[in-house]
Steps between C-alpha positions, in 0.01 A plus 500: 500500500634841409592731785303775324177307566561460875346777710473548875201695629430540874750223575336251263705377204312442176448274314416252774319169516161507674261216593274367226126560546294205621361279224785562256667201332827360635823573318472880485643789695374855547746787461410843635660785309486877529449763232814700424571857614419650159160332479174683566425234763849502654527307826183294449537124483369232266528122485613280212507121498781270381496122465759319707622307195573828317267435206270793581613840622320821596146363473261783585234347720349190660273426205794498260701283743222242510466511120875449444516224763206312350632547146827336610307208651254479209189539715215754478569812705143602590449240779840580647430873494163434665691333787714813536191725497328287765813518719498880463127515581558287812786725610291811442207355697729405789651849509153657483381288793806598702438870429133463600598334831753777562239772431254328732763476774549879470125554536417559134232275357256491211138401456331287761807479725518883507136523608564245776794705627290821496218328692750368756647848544156658544401234753816558700541880474159626387412724205740768392381844602615850428581713198687348212 
């Protein structure tokens, strides 16, 4: 790798290898890179994917990774990409549930749970009175 391509920003040296997203095929690595100082988006990062065997380099996104992987194996890519999408949907749902539990722990709730909390507060402290 050329020394001109290596950049250090806030103590982080780019390019660097980052974990692959869940649901991606085996035999690939994710490389995080940073836009150069003369770019309009200087300092922002992006990820490219390389195969471990060196046959594919700088693949743009997960869909293209799955397509290239399946093309190498001679299998249809749509079912494999559906597995990746379901893994992403599961991850998103898990994160959403965790955020909802965190909001509820802070006293923020929505819908029916919010009404229950308001009723509990009114039963304990009474109606709010005074100018708003």
